[in-house]
C-alpha positions, 0 to 999 in steps of 0.5 A: 230729366226728359226720357232719353237726353244726356239731362236726364243720364246727367241729373241721375248719374249725379243724384244715384245712390245705393244698389239695387235695393234702394229706390231712387225717386226723382221729380222733375219737369220731365217733358214729353207729356209724360207722367212718370217712367221706370226701370224694370228691375232686370235691368239693373244690372245693365245700368245701376246708375240709370235704375229709379223712378221719375215722375212729372211733381205736378202729378204728386199730391196736391200738384197741377196736374189734375186729374193726376195729381194725388200721387198715383202716377208715382206708385204705379211706376214703383210697380214698374220698379218692383216688376210689374206690367200694365193691366192692358199689357199684352191685350187680351192675351191669357197671360197679359200681365203675366199675374193671373188675378187681373182680367185682360184688356184690350187696350188702357183705361182713361176716366174711370169707366167703371163697368168695362169689359173690353175682353169679354169672351176669352179664356179670362173674362172680367171687367176691367182693372181700371181702379188698378195702379197698373193701369192708366185710369184717373189718380182718383179712379184708382185704389189698389194692387192684386194680391197676386202683383202683391205676390209679384212685386214680392218675387221680383223684390227678392229675385232681383233687388235682393229685398 
């Protein structure tokens, strides 16, 4: 299931079920140092059998991929599948991830650097969303989506996934 390979295409072609409203969740030893990836909802129409989420099997709860083994890779990737970008998307731009209640963030958070403010002095300042599922922090640090992210996921699910 290495991204961009024929093996990934073959597996998804063989295993994919349902339409745009069905989440196909694959676990594998995906390689390349990746924890997971997902398709965005607006990509479905161009490649329906490639739609879904793939996660490193050892990132599931109790797996060996500590500190990424509480299942939040799956949560993060489903966020993408429902139309969310990373909290650090666009860096310190005021439109960053296209969600109004996530502060702009210069770069991904690794570990759990609570209190970090990587975009101080801009129009939408605030401490970085280190505990947000759409960041890259360690699993134990992740705990939330914002209300704005929930609203965006609902909108994208309705618009693209028929949910």
